[in-house]
N, C-alpha and C positions, 0 to 999 in steps of 0.2 A: 555318657555321650562319647562317641568316638573322637579321637584326636588325629590330626594329620601328621604323617611322617614325610619330611621332604626327601626327595630322591636326587642326590647329587651324583651325576654320572661322570666318571673319570676315565672312560674307555679311551678317549683320544689323548690323554696324557699318561696316566699310569698304565693303562691297558696297552698302549703302544710300546711301552718299555719291556713287553714280553720278549724274551730272546727269540729272534727270528721274525718278529712282526715288523712290518714296515708299511706306512701309508703316505701317499703324496697328498698335496693340498686338495685336489679334486675328490679324492676318496674320503678325506676327513670331512669335507663339506657335505658329501652325500650321506655320511653316517650322522652328522650333526642334524641335518634336515629330518632324518628318520627318528632320531632321538626327540626332536621337537614333536613329531607326529605321535610318538610314544607317550609323550606327556611328562617328561622329566622336568624337575624344577630348575636344575642348574646343570650346565655342561662345562666341565673343566677342559677347555679347548687345547691347552698345551702349556709349554714352558718357553716363552718367547725368547729368553736370553740364550737358550740352548743352541740355536742355529737360525740361519736366515729362513730356512724352510719352515721351521716351527713358528717363527714370528709371522710369516706370511699366511700360514694356515689359521692361526688365531685371529689375525686381522680379517681374513676372508669370512670366517665363521661369524665374527662380531658384526660384519657388514650385512650378512645375509640371513641370519637366524635370529628372530626377534622375540619370541615368546619366553624361552627360558633365560635365566641369568647366565651370562657368559663369563667364565672365570679364567683368569690367567695366573699361573703359579710363578712365584718369585722367592728367592732366598731373601733373608733379612739383610739385603744389600741395596743401597740406593740405585746403583746401575740396573740391577734386576728389576726393581720396582718401576723405574722410568721406562724400561723396555716393555714391561707388562702393560703399563698404562697406554703407551704408544700404540700397542696392538688392540686393546679392547675399548679404547675411548669411543669407538664407533658403535658399540653395542647399545641396544635399547635399555638393557639392564646389566651394566658392567660390574665386575667384582674383582678386586685384587686379593690373592691368597698368598700370604707370606708365611715363612716358617723358619724356625731355627731349632737346633737339637738342644734338649734339656736334660738328658740322662747323664749321669756322671761319666760313664764310659765314652759317650760321644763328646762331651765337653772337653774331657781330658785328651783323648786320643785323636779325635777328628778336628774339632775346633781349636784345641789348645787355648781355651779361654776359661777364666774363672766364672763361677755362677753369677757374681755381681755384674761382670762384663756382659754376659749373655742377657741378663735381665735388662740392663741399660739398652743394649742393642735392640731387643725385641720392642721395647717401649718406643724408642726413637723411630724405628722403621714402620711400626704400626701407625704412629702419628704422622709420619711422612706420607705413607700410603693414603691415609685418611684425607690429607690435604689435596690429593689428586682425585680420589674416588670416594663416594659416599658409603660404598659397601665394601668392607674389609673383613677378610677371614684370617685368623691366625692359627697356626698348628705348632705345638711343641713336639718336634720330631722325637721319636722313641719315647712317647709319653708314658707308655705302660711300664717302662723301666726307669722312670724318673721318680726321685724321692717325692712323696706326696706333699710334704710341707713346702718344697721348692716349686712344685707344679701349681699348688694353690696360689702361691705368691706371684708367680709370673702371669698366671691367667688373670688374676685380679688387676694386675698392673696394666696388661694390654687392653682389658675391658675399659679401664679408666682412660686409656689413650685413644679409645674410639673403635675398637674391634666390634663388629656386628655379629660375627659368627666365631665360635670357639670350637675347633676340631681336635679331637683326641685320637691320635694315630697309634695303632699297635703295629709299629713300623716293621718289626721282624716276626710277627705272628707268634709271640711268645705267650700271651695271656690265655688263661682258662676262662670259660664263660662266667662262672661265679666270681672269679677274681676281677674280671673286667667290669661286670655289673656293679661290684662293690666300689670300684674306682669311679665310676660315673656317679653313683650315689653319693660318694664322698665329695666329689666336686660340687654336686648340687647343694650339699649341706654346708660346705666350708668356703666357698668362693663368693665374696660379695659382688653383687651385680650380675650373677650368672643367670638370674631369672629374666633379665632384660635383653639377653642375647639368645641366638640359636646355638644349642649345644649339639655338635656333630661328632661322628666317629668314622674312622677309616681303618678297616681291619685287613691285615694280610693273612694268607692261608697256608703259611709254612707248616703248621700242624693240622691242617684240615678243619680249622675252627673259625674261619673268617665270618661265615654266615651265623654260626651259633653265637659268637661274641657280639656281632652286630645286634642280634635279637635280644641278647641279654642287656645290652646298652639301652635299647629301646624300652625294655621292660623297667629300666631304672631311671628313665627320664630323658634319654637322648631324643632329640627332635629331627635330626637329619642323619642320613646314612650315605657315606661315600662308597660307591660300588661301581662295578664294570659289567658290561654285557658278556655273558659266558664265563665270568670270573677271571677274565684276562688280567695280566699284570706281572710285575717283576717276580722272579723265582717261581713260587707255587701259585701266584696270582692274588687277586683281591676277592672280597666278598662278591658273590654273583648277584647281580641286580635282580634277575628273573626269579631267583630263589627267595630272596627277601620279600619281594612284592607278593609272590604267590603264597608265601607263608602267612603274611599279614591279611591277605584276602581270604584264604582258606580257613585260617584259624582266628578270624576276627572275634570269635566268641571268647578266645583266650587272651588276645592282646588288647582288643578294643581300639585299634588304630587303623587308619586307612591311608592310601596314597592316591595321587591323581593319575596314576599310570593307566593308560588305555591298554589293558592286558591283552586284547585281541591283536595288538601290534607286537607282542613279545616274540612270536616265532619269526615273523618277517625281519625284525631287528637282529635277532640271533643269527639267522642265516646270512644276512648281509654282512655283519661283522666277521663271521667265519670265512666267508668268500673273499672279502677284501684283505683280511690279515693273513690268510693262508693258514690260520690256526683251526684245525678241524675239531669238531665236537665229538667227544667219546660217546659211544652208543648208549651207555648207561648213565649219561649225565642227567641229573634231575631236571625236570621241567621241559628242556628242549632236546634232550638226547633222542635218537631214533627209536630207542626202546622204551621211552618214558611212558607211553600209552599202549605198549605191546603186551599181549597176554598169551603165553604159550602153553602154560600148565593146563591140563584138561579140567582140573577142579576150578581153576580161575576162570576158564572159558565158560564153563557151565554157569558159574555164578554171574558172569557178565551178561549172559544171554537172559538170565532171569531178571536181573536188576543191575544196571551199570554201577551203582553205588556200592555194590558188594566189594569191588576191588578198584574203584576209581573215585578218588576223593576230590578230583576236579576234572573238568571235561577238556578234551583236546580243543574244542571250540573256544574255550575261555582264554587260551593263549594265541588264537588265530590259526590253529591247525584244523583245517577243514577236512571232514571225513565224507568227501563227495563220492557219489556212486556213478556220476556221469562220465563216460569214457569219451575222450577226444581222439580223433584220428584225421586222416587226410581229407575226409569228406565233411569235416566239421566246418561250420561257417564262422564268419567274423563275430557275429553276436555272441555265440556260445563261447568263443575264445575270450572276448572282452569280459564276459560275465565271470569266467574262470579267473581271470587276472584280478578282478575286484575281490573275489572270494579269497585269493591268495595274499591280499594286502597290497597289491600294486595299483592302488586307486589314484596315485599321484602322477602316473605317466602321461606325457603329452600325446596328442593324437598322432604326431609323427613317430613317436617311440612305439606306440601301439601298432601302427602300420608296419613298421620295420620288424617288430617282434612277430607279427602275424605272418609275414613273408618267411621269416626264418623258421617259424613253427611248421608251415607248409612244406618247406624243404626237408625238414627233419622227419615229418610225418610220412613222406615218401620212402624213407629208409626204415621207419619203425611202424609196426602194425598199430600199436596203441601208444598214446602219449600220456605219461603219468604227470602228476602235479610237480614232482621233483624235476622232471625234464623241463617243464615250463619255467620253473624257478631258476634253473641253471641257465636257460636261454636268456632270460631277462638279466640276470646278474652278470653274465659274460658280456653282453652287448651294451646295455644302458650304462654300466659302470666302468666301461673300458676307457683308457686314456687315448688322446689323439694318436693315430697310427702313423709314425714316421715310415715304417716299413710294413708291407703286407705280404703274406704268403700267397704266391700265384700258383705254384705247382711243386710237387715233390715226387720223387721216384726212388724206390729202394730195391736193393738186391741183397738178400741175406739167406743164410742157412747154417745148419750146424757144422758143415764142412767148408763154408765159404767165408771169405772176408767180407763183412758187411760194408756196402757202399751206398751212398745217398747222393742224389742230384736234387738241388733246390733252385727255384726261381722266385726271387722276391722283387717287389717294386717299391719305388720311392718317388712319388709324384709321377713324372713321365719317364723316369729311368727304370730300366729292368736289369737285374743282375742275376747271373746264373753261375753256380759253382757246384763242384762235386768233392766228396771226401770219403775216406775210409774211417772205420771206427770199430770199437768193441761193441758190436750190436747195432741195429738199425737206428735206435734213438741217439746213441753217441755219434754215429756217422752223420745223422741229420743235423745235430747241433753243431758239429764241426763245419759242415757245409754252409750253414747259416752264418757262422762266424766269418767265413771267408767272403761270403756274398756281401755282407753289410760292412766288412772291414773293421769290426769291433770284436775284441776278445775279452771275455769275462770268465770268472771262476764259477763253476756250478757247485753250489753249496748244498742243495737238497732237491730231490725229485720225488714227487708223490703222485700216484695214480690210484683213482678209485672209480668204481662203477656208480653212476648216479642212481640207477635203478637196477633191477635184476633182469636176467634173460640174455640170450645171445646177441640181441640187437641193442643192448644197453648203451647209453651214452657213456663215454669215458671222459672223466674230468682230470686234467693234469695240472698240478701246481709245481712250479719250479722256483727256486731261490738262487739268484746269482749275486755275485759281489764284485766290486771293483773299487780300489782305493779305500777299502774299509766300509763302504756303503753297501747295503743290502737292498735288492729289488726283487719283488715277487711278481711272477707272471702266471696267467691261467689260460688254459685252452680247453675247448669242448668239441668232441666229435665222436661218431660211432666208430671211427678208426683211431686207435690209440697213438699211432705214429703221427697222424695229422694233429691230434690234440696236443701231443708233445711239441710239435714244431710251432703250433700257434702259441702255446704257453711260453716257449723260449723267446719268440719274437716279441710277445707282449712284455716280457721282462726287459728285453733290450730297449723297446720303445720307452719304457718308464725310465731306464737309465739315461737315455739320450735326452728325454724331457727334463730330468733333474739337472743334467750337465748344462743344458741350454739355459735353465734358470739361474745356475751359478754363474754363467757367463754374461748374464744380464739380458738375454734374449727374451722376447715375448713368448709366453707359453700359454 
């Protein structure tokens, strides 16, 4: 009989720690709602003690997302636990996740504590967390490099103190699959009370083994996997949720386990996270990469035409990637457009959002002969997930050439105020960014600029992602247009709007 594996998604906590990734409260809430539609069992919404923004995001998610367990991370420190509970007390299913390092190297060089002190702290803080919240998870940080006898001892003690979930992290991605599987098996055999709690694992991908290690753990009795959408996370990332889920589904004959994930929502979730974090998915990424279901080899194509199962072990439709043959264009009606939105996983849009999306679809269809699914996805992601606009681009004009100094004139609006400025730069994009800086009276450092074509062809949409920073904080902006300069200007203004929104929040203003 198949057994359930719980999917604990930490995209909003560990995933957001990816270098260059940055999400505001609105974006985190949209991802959390999508994770709820995806069917994850638990959402680690953040680390409330880390910042006011993180606290507010966790609180907002706890208030608005009801089906999954909402988890807040806390060090084994009373102040952290208090702050975590303050944020998640509004959740229908709250959980406090507390941790402390247990490996010799961490205890000696980071904590500067003796093992007995670490054991005492762990028990006290789990007990304290339990007094606030009925659901408590404990993690021994750097668990795979912890001496087994000490690991067994501390796990047994925190179970006695009330922990409901025990999570074993491969914090630095050091373990090998056989090794990690043996560790989980050893815990199952040597820790009293382990059968009364959920045994979880959290694997990092430093050696490219996070998914393999997670699967080895499941094979040896782990009941929960902590993972992220697209494998986001610190350094090389975490175990990729979509890969674990589809392995268990595709090879149910081997594992005999299942999840409650609605796999048809995987592609929608992946593209949303990629869009909002600015972390683009490599083409050959398993499950959700653009080449995952592409077949170029003649031999492969011949086999596919004869029987799809010759080279396809799962279908694109199983992850929500529709292989539709219906072409949309400027003469397409609202009904066909709405049906396509549903096929692409946008079934949760309000009527107002659909109406606005349809108008933008029509505007773009006047510039493009045919509209591809990726064009529609990009339109929805850009508009529906956009932050409130302090400034809007009204107009731009550039003059550039290989023997000319690039100049740009822009006009931006803020409520009823209009600002117009001009600037020179090293190319039209640089000139436009400098003109925008002058118009809005804000100067930020451009950290990264990324341009890609959403689809192919001369009339393809250009999608620009920019990352700007100010006072150590990073803000990601996105813009979309068939004109790459316009897309660049929109992306830059979008990033500035996010920066101003965050600053208003820090100043106590309503946002």
